[in-house]
Structure formats: C-alpha cells, structure tokens
KERO-91792 format. One line per field, with one value per atom (N, C-alpha, C): residue number from 1; chain; atom name; y, z, x. Coordinates in nm, 3 decimals. Atoms other than C-alpha are relative to their C-alpha. Example, Ala and Ser with C-alpha at 12.3 -4.5 7.8 and 13.67 -1.06 7.14 Angstrom:
! KERO-91792
k <- (1	1	1	2	2	2)
c <- (A	A	A	A	A	A)
a <- (N	CA	C	N	CA	C)
Y <- (-0.119	-0.450	0.120	-0.119	-0.106	0.109)
Z <- (0.000	0.780	0.000	-0.006	0.714	0.073)
X <- (0.089	1.230	0.090	-0.082	1.367	-0.077)
END
This chain:
! KERO-91792
k <- (1	1	1	2	2	2	3	3	3	4	4	4	5	5	5	6	6	6	7	7	7	8	8	8	9	9	9	10	10	10	11	11	11	12	12	12	13	13	13	14	14	14	15	15	15	16	16	16	17	17	17	18	18	18	19	19	19	20	20	20	21	21	21	22	22	22	23	23	23	24	24	24	25	25	25	26	26	26	27	27	27	28	28	28	29	29	29	30	30	30	31	31	31	32	32	32	33	33	33	34	34	34	35	35	35	36	36	36	37	37	37	38	38	38	39	39	39	40	40	40	41	41	41	42	42	42	43	43	43	44	44	44	45	45	45	46	46	46	47	47	47	48	48	48	49	49	49	50	50	50	51	51	51	52	52	52	53	53	53	54	54	54	55	55	55	56	56	56	57	57	57	58	58	58	59	59	59	60	60	60	61	61	61	62	62	62	63	63	63	64	64	64	65	65	65	66	66	66	67	67	67	68	68	68	69	69	69	70	70	70	71	71	71	72	72	72	73	73	73	74	74	74	75	75	75	76	76	76	77	77	77	78	78	78	79	79	79	80	80	80	81	81	81	82	82	82	83	83	83	84	84	84	85	85	85	86	86	86	87	87	87	88	88	88	89	89	89	90	90	90	91	91	91	92	92	92	93	93	93	94	94	94	95	95	95	96	96	96	97	97	97	98	98	98	99	99	99	100	100	100	101	101	101	102	102	102	103	103	103	104	104	104	105	105	105	106	106	106	107	107	107	108	108	108	109	109	109	110	110	110	111	111	111	112	112	112	113	113	113	114	114	114	115	115	115	116	116	116	117	117	117	118	118	118	119	119	119	120	120	120	121	121	121	122	122	122	123	123	123	124	124	124	125	125	125	126	126	126	127	127	127	128	128	128	129	129	129	130	130	130	131	131	131	132	132	132	133	133	133	134	134	134	135	135	135	136	136	136)
c <- (A	A	A	A	A	A	A	A	A	A	A	A	A	A	A	A	A	A	A	A	A	A	A	A	A	A	A	A	A	A	A	A	A	A	A	A	A	A	A	A	A	A	A	A	A	A	A	A	A	A	A	A	A	A	A	A	A	A	A	A	A	A	A	A	A	A	A	A	A	A	A	A	A	A	A	A	A	A	A	A	A	A	A	A	A	A	A	A	A	A	A	A	A	A	A	A	A	A	A	A	A	A	A	A	A	A	A	A	A	A	A	A	A	A	A	A	A	A	A	A	A	A	A	A	A	A	A	A	A	A	A	A	A	A	A	A	A	A	A	A	A	A	A	A	A	A	A	A	A	A	A	A	A	A	A	A	A	A	A	A	A	A	A	A	A	A	A	A	A	A	A	A	A	A	A	A	A	A	A	A	A	A	A	A	A	A	A	A	A	A	A	A	A	A	A	A	A	A	A	A	A	A	A	A	A	A	A	A	A	A	A	A	A	A	A	A	A	A	A	A	A	A	A	A	A	A	A	A	A	A	A	A	A	A	A	A	A	A	A	A	A	A	A	A	A	A	A	A	A	A	A	A	A	A	A	A	A	A	A	A	A	A	A	A	A	A	A	A	A	A	A	A	A	A	A	A	A	A	A	A	A	A	A	A	A	A	A	A	A	A	A	A	A	A	A	A	A	A	A	A	A	A	A	A	A	A	A	A	A	A	A	A	A	A	A	A	A	A	A	A	A	A	A	A	A	A	A	A	A	A	A	A	A	A	A	A	A	A	A	A	A	A	A	A	A	A	A	A	A	A	A	A	A	A	A	A	A	A	A	A	A	A	A	A	A	A	A	A	A	A	A	A	A	A	A	A	A	A	A	A	A	A	A	A	A	A	A	A	A	A	A	A	A	A	A	A	A	A	A	A	A	A	A	A	A	A	A	A)
a <- (N	CA	C	N	CA	C	N	CA	C	N	CA	C	N	CA	C	N	CA	C	N	CA	C	N	CA	C	N	CA	C	N	CA	C	N	CA	C	N	CA	C	N	CA	C	N	CA	C	N	CA	C	N	CA	C	N	CA	C	N	CA	C	N	CA	C	N	CA	C	N	CA	C	N	CA	C	N	CA	C	N	CA	C	N	CA	C	N	CA	C	N	CA	C	N	CA	C	N	CA	C	N	CA	C	N	CA	C	N	CA	C	N	CA	C	N	CA	C	N	CA	C	N	CA	C	N	CA	C	N	CA	C	N	CA	C	N	CA	C	N	CA	C	N	CA	C	N	CA	C	N	CA	C	N	CA	C	N	CA	C	N	CA	C	N	CA	C	N	CA	C	N	CA	C	N	CA	C	N	CA	C	N	CA	C	N	CA	C	N	CA	C	N	CA	C	N	CA	C	N	CA	C	N	CA	C	N	CA	C	N	CA	C	N	CA	C	N	CA	C	N	CA	C	N	CA	C	N	CA	C	N	CA	C	N	CA	C	N	CA	C	N	CA	C	N	CA	C	N	CA	C	N	CA	C	N	CA	C	N	CA	C	N	CA	C	N	CA	C	N	CA	C	N	CA	C	N	CA	C	N	CA	C	N	CA	C	N	CA	C	N	CA	C	N	CA	C	N	CA	C	N	CA	C	N	CA	C	N	CA	C	N	CA	C	N	CA	C	N	CA	C	N	CA	C	N	CA	C	N	CA	C	N	CA	C	N	CA	C	N	CA	C	N	CA	C	N	CA	C	N	CA	C	N	CA	C	N	CA	C	N	CA	C	N	CA	C	N	CA	C	N	CA	C	N	CA	C	N	CA	C	N	CA	C	N	CA	C	N	CA	C	N	CA	C	N	CA	C	N	CA	C	N	CA	C	N	CA	C	N	CA	C	N	CA	C	N	CA	C	N	CA	C	N	CA	C	N	CA	C	N	CA	C	N	CA	C	N	CA	C	N	CA	C	N	CA	C	N	CA	C	N	CA	C	N	CA	C	N	CA	C	N	CA	C	N	CA	C	N	CA	C	N	CA	C)
Y <- (-0.118	0.000	0.123	-0.113	0.267	0.131	-0.130	0.615	0.003	0.003	0.501	0.047	-0.056	0.702	-0.042	0.043	0.525	-0.149	0.141	0.196	-0.041	0.049	0.007	-0.106	0.095	-0.193	-0.068	0.071	-0.465	0.032	-0.032	-0.366	-0.128	0.120	-0.620	-0.003	-0.001	-0.508	-0.024	0.025	-0.597	0.124	-0.122	-0.243	0.071	-0.073	-0.046	0.145	-0.142	0.292	0.056	-0.063	0.531	0.011	0.006	0.527	0.123	-0.122	0.886	0.047	-0.048	0.894	-0.023	0.017	0.942	0.051	-0.045	0.962	-0.036	0.027	0.972	-0.007	0.009	0.874	0.016	-0.028	1.005	-0.037	0.020	0.916	0.045	-0.050	1.063	-0.079	0.080	0.849	0.062	-0.074	1.058	0.092	-0.091	1.216	-0.053	0.059	1.003	0.004	-0.002	1.058	-0.107	0.101	0.782	0.053	-0.039	0.874	-0.125	0.118	0.581	0.050	-0.046	0.633	-0.109	0.096	0.469	0.067	-0.050	0.506	0.033	-0.037	0.678	0.122	-0.112	0.895	0.053	-0.044	1.064	0.143	-0.134	1.400	0.096	-0.100	1.718	0.014	-0.019	1.749	-0.111	0.111	1.406	-0.013	0.017	1.409	0.115	-0.117	1.758	-0.014	0.015	1.674	-0.083	0.078	1.413	0.088	-0.088	1.669	0.104	-0.098	1.924	-0.062	0.070	1.672	-0.030	0.031	1.560	0.126	-0.127	1.921	0.047	-0.041	1.996	-0.081	0.083	1.701	0.026	-0.026	1.767	0.135	-0.132	2.135	-0.003	0.014	2.027	-0.081	0.071	1.828	-0.151	0.145	1.479	-0.062	0.084	1.210	-0.061	0.052	1.041	-0.145	0.131	0.692	0.011	0.001	0.677	-0.145	0.136	0.362	-0.009	0.012	0.268	-0.130	0.128	-0.059	0.014	-0.020	0.086	0.074	-0.074	0.257	-0.088	0.078	0.142	0.050	-0.056	0.372	0.117	-0.113	0.619	0.045	-0.053	0.848	0.102	-0.094	1.117	0.112	-0.103	1.373	-0.054	0.063	1.132	-0.011	0.010	1.073	0.138	-0.136	1.449	0.045	-0.038	1.498	-0.076	0.074	1.223	0.065	-0.071	1.406	0.127	-0.122	1.729	-0.033	0.040	1.552	-0.034	0.036	1.409	0.124	-0.121	1.747	0.085	-0.080	1.924	-0.063	0.070	1.659	0.017	-0.014	1.678	0.141	-0.138	2.057	0.022	-0.012	2.015	-0.101	0.103	1.726	-0.110	0.103	1.487	-0.122	0.126	1.128	-0.037	0.051	0.986	-0.142	0.140	0.611	-0.040	0.054	0.417	-0.142	0.134	0.110	-0.061	0.080	-0.162	0.040	-0.039	-0.031	-0.125	0.114	-0.276	-0.010	0.024	-0.430	0.091	-0.081	-0.237	0.146	-0.137	0.095	0.010	0.001	0.006	-0.005	0.008	-0.088	0.136	-0.131	0.247	0.100	-0.093	0.437	-0.032	0.035	0.242	0.044	-0.035	0.299	0.150	-0.146	0.676	0.056	-0.037	0.683	0.076	-0.066	0.811	-0.091	0.095	0.495	0.030	-0.027	0.606	0.111	-0.108	0.899	-0.051	0.053	0.671	-0.135	0.134	0.370	-0.072	0.077	0.096	-0.107	0.101	-0.134	-0.084	0.089	-0.433	0.025	-0.029	-0.313	0.138	-0.129	0.009	-0.013	0.022	-0.138	0.004	-0.003	-0.194	0.143	-0.139	0.163	0.085	-0.075	0.303	-0.033	0.041	0.102	0.066	-0.063	0.237	0.150	-0.144	0.598	0.026	-0.019	0.560	-0.020	0.023	0.419	0.109	-0.111	0.697	0.128	-0.120	0.963	-0.007	0.016	0.819	0.030)
Z <- (0.000	0.000	0.000	0.015	-0.127	0.025	-0.027	0.002	0.121	-0.117	0.301	0.122	-0.113	0.608	0.134	-0.125	0.868	0.020	-0.033	1.044	0.085	-0.079	1.164	0.097	-0.102	1.482	0.044	-0.042	1.573	0.145	-0.135	1.877	0.079	-0.081	2.156	0.093	-0.093	2.367	-0.074	0.060	2.307	0.006	-0.010	2.383	-0.135	0.125	2.087	0.020	0.000	2.013	-0.134	0.128	1.749	-0.084	0.091	1.443	0.009	0.001	1.485	0.138	-0.136	1.857	0.042	-0.070	2.052	0.140	-0.137	2.427	0.084	-0.095	2.711	0.140	-0.143	3.073	0.069	-0.062	3.301	0.147	-0.143	3.638	0.032	-0.042	3.831	0.121	-0.108	4.051	0.038	-0.045	4.243	-0.109	0.102	3.976	-0.142	0.133	3.685	-0.030	0.045	3.492	-0.107	0.100	3.289	-0.081	0.090	2.986	-0.076	0.068	2.875	-0.124	0.126	2.509	-0.062	0.071	2.322	-0.122	0.124	1.975	-0.104	0.116	1.676	0.031	-0.016	1.713	-0.141	0.139	1.381	-0.012	0.032	1.227	0.113	-0.098	1.403	0.114	-0.101	1.586	0.104	-0.094	1.747	0.070	-0.055	1.803	0.092	-0.079	1.950	0.149	-0.144	2.281	0.075	-0.065	2.357	0.029	-0.020	2.309	0.108	-0.102	2.524	0.140	-0.129	2.805	0.044	-0.031	2.787	0.040	-0.029	2.785	0.142	-0.134	3.102	0.107	-0.098	3.290	0.001	0.007	3.167	0.063	-0.058	3.263	0.152	-0.145	3.612	0.064	-0.053	3.646	0.002	0.004	3.570	-0.119	0.112	3.359	-0.052	0.060	3.124	-0.042	0.061	3.038	-0.089	0.094	2.726	-0.018	0.011	2.743	-0.130	0.132	2.385	-0.017	0.010	2.465	-0.074	0.064	2.344	-0.132	0.125	2.033	-0.117	0.114	1.717	-0.133	0.126	1.452	0.028	-0.011	1.407	-0.140	0.129	1.117	0.021	-0.008	1.042	0.100	-0.101	1.264	0.139	-0.129	1.557	0.020	-0.007	1.480	0.029	-0.022	1.463	0.144	-0.140	1.806	0.093	-0.081	1.948	-0.006	0.014	1.810	0.084	-0.082	1.971	0.148	-0.141	2.305	0.039	-0.028	2.287	0.010	-0.001	2.204	0.123	-0.116	2.479	0.128	-0.118	2.735	0.010	0.000	2.632	0.044	-0.039	2.671	0.150	-0.143	3.026	0.084	-0.071	3.113	0.055	-0.044	3.148	-0.091	0.074	3.029	-0.046	0.053	2.808	-0.047	0.038	2.774	-0.064	0.062	2.562	0.049	-0.050	2.708	-0.084	0.061	2.547	-0.143	0.138	2.191	-0.085	0.092	1.938	-0.098	0.091	1.702	-0.122	0.122	1.403	0.028	-0.037	1.586	0.018	-0.017	1.688	-0.136	0.134	1.326	-0.070	0.063	1.202	0.060	-0.066	1.459	-0.036	0.046	1.361	-0.144	0.142	0.992	-0.020	0.011	1.048	0.088	-0.088	1.283	0.125	-0.121	1.567	0.122	-0.111	1.777	0.082	-0.071	1.866	0.106	-0.096	2.063	0.132	-0.115	2.313	0.042	-0.049	2.530	0.006	0.006	2.482	0.108	-0.104	2.751	-0.032	0.027	2.737	0.094	-0.093	3.037	0.061	-0.068	3.215	0.127	-0.124	3.535	-0.025	0.033	3.368	-0.030	0.032	3.234	0.127	-0.126	3.576	0.084	-0.076	3.738	-0.055	0.063	3.488	0.031	-0.029	3.537	0.145	-0.142	3.915	0.031	-0.026	3.908	-0.061	0.061	3.674	0.081	-0.081	3.905	0.130	-0.129	4.208	-0.012)
X <- (0.084	0.000	0.088	-0.089	0.228	-0.074	0.058	0.160	-0.092	0.087	-0.041	0.079	-0.073	0.057	-0.057	0.060	-0.153	0.023	-0.017	-0.103	-0.118	0.113	-0.407	0.051	-0.036	-0.372	-0.128	0.119	-0.616	-0.031	0.042	-0.812	-0.018	0.005	-0.776	-0.120	0.113	-1.070	-0.130	0.130	-1.428	-0.089	0.078	-1.543	-0.002	0.014	-1.673	0.041	-0.035	-1.519	-0.040	0.030	-1.643	0.126	-0.114	-1.418	0.091	-0.080	-1.299	0.042	-0.027	-1.229	0.145	-0.126	-0.911	-0.023	0.018	-0.910	0.121	-0.106	-0.667	-0.058	0.030	-0.693	0.135	-0.129	-0.421	0.000	-0.021	-0.282	0.141	-0.130	0.006	0.045	-0.058	0.229	0.133	-0.118	0.482	0.049	-0.054	0.704	-0.017	0.024	0.578	-0.148	0.139	0.257	-0.017	0.033	0.094	-0.117	0.108	-0.115	-0.042	0.056	-0.331	-0.074	0.058	-0.417	-0.086	0.084	-0.700	-0.062	0.059	-0.842	0.103	-0.081	-0.688	0.086	-0.093	-0.379	0.029	-0.003	-0.446	-0.049	0.045	-0.509	0.034	-0.043	-0.411	-0.101	0.102	-0.742	-0.003	-0.002	-0.704	0.134	-0.133	-0.328	0.041	-0.037	-0.301	-0.034	0.029	-0.478	0.104	-0.106	-0.210	0.119	-0.116	0.067	-0.028	0.034	-0.116	0.001	0.000	-0.170	0.143	-0.140	0.193	0.076	-0.068	0.314	-0.033	0.041	0.115	0.073	-0.068	0.264	0.151	-0.144	0.618	0.034	-0.022	0.592	-0.010	0.016	0.486	0.113	-0.116	0.811	-0.012	0.018	0.685	0.072	-0.037	0.844	-0.130	0.122	0.594	0.014	0.016	0.483	-0.123	0.111	0.267	-0.042	0.053	0.053	-0.079	0.063	-0.034	-0.077	0.070	-0.215	-0.133	0.130	-0.546	0.004	-0.014	-0.409	-0.042	0.048	-0.586	0.051	-0.047	-0.439	0.093	-0.091	-0.154	0.038	-0.044	-0.067	0.112	-0.112	0.191	-0.024	0.028	0.015	0.029	-0.032	0.041	0.149	-0.145	0.407	0.060	-0.049	0.465	-0.020	0.024	0.309	0.094	-0.097	0.533	0.138	-0.128	0.838	-0.004	0.013	0.711	0.013	-0.006	0.660	0.144	-0.139	1.013	0.089	-0.081	1.169	-0.029	0.039	0.974	0.056	-0.053	1.073	0.150	-0.145	1.436	0.041	-0.031	1.436	-0.017	0.023	1.306	0.079	-0.075	1.537	-0.087	0.095	1.241	0.011	-0.004	1.203	-0.140	0.126	0.927	0.023	-0.007	0.875	-0.132	0.120	0.629	-0.018	0.031	0.460	-0.111	0.107	0.250	-0.032	0.026	0.288	-0.018	0.019	0.143	0.116	-0.113	0.398	-0.004	0.009	0.268	0.032	-0.035	0.303	0.151	-0.145	0.658	0.069	-0.056	0.731	-0.005	0.014	0.597	0.099	-0.092	0.804	0.146	-0.136	1.119	0.020	-0.008	1.047	0.023	-0.012	1.026	0.112	-0.113	1.329	-0.044	0.050	1.112	0.019	-0.017	1.159	0.125	-0.125	1.511	-0.015	0.022	1.363	-0.057	0.070	1.190	0.057	-0.028	1.251	-0.135	0.124	0.990	-0.001	0.018	0.853	-0.123	0.112	0.620	-0.117	0.108	0.420	0.018	-0.004	0.333	0.084	-0.075	0.479	0.150	-0.143	0.819	0.046	-0.035	0.818	0.005	0.001	0.726	0.123	-0.119	1.004	0.126	-0.115	1.256	0.006	0.006	1.141	0.034	-0.026	1.152	0.148	-0.143	1.507	0.086	-0.075	1.625	-0.013	0.022	1.478	0.081	-0.071	1.659	0.148)
END
C-alpha cells in the first residue's frame, strides 16, 4: 500500500469505540505521569490533545509513560506529536517512555526513525520502574 501514512492496529478489547475517537486517561504516581491512550492517534485534531496533556505534565516536572495498549491507529500527525513531546521533554530534562505499543506501531516508529527517541517497555509497570530508578 504505497503512500499510506496510517497503520491500523487490531483492537484487543471488546469495547466499541467510534471510528474517529481518541481519548486519554491520566494518572500521576509521584514524579511520573501515565497517559493511557485509546483510539486513533491521527489527524491534528485528534493528536493535539495528547501533546497538550503531555506538555502539562512535563511542565509540572513529571516524567511520562505513554501507554499505547489501546491505540488502534496512528498516522503522520500522531508521529509528529510524538516528536514534539520528545523534544519538549528533552528541553526540560524529562524522560518519556512508551509502554504496550502494538507491534505495528513500533514498526511504524522504527520505519520513520522516531523509535530512537523513546525507550519501549512491554508493560506500564516496567516503564514506571525504569522511570523511578532513573529519578533516584
């Protein structure tokens, strides 16, 4: 599929989500914030809220764990927002990790050389442990 800029990821949950939705659920654990992402990380209107949420936590002095377990689609706008989040975190001396990213999302991020900006973990708990040990 030449020219296709989006990667579809099979949804593992049985919950129905509208086709055009992206949502985040956040939690803060000491100096690390976890942003649980679900839906489509696409188009500027959907991807921008993730960057704004991340920016707020990073500005408050938190490291970030982006939980991509519920991510069903990502395109170039989503990738662009991830690059922005990485650059913003680096400027503040903060760390951003990605947890539970589906294989196809990891492949897309490697293909676009964006994967090198992040450390990937198989679980949120592993990412939190890494962030906690780096903060100590």
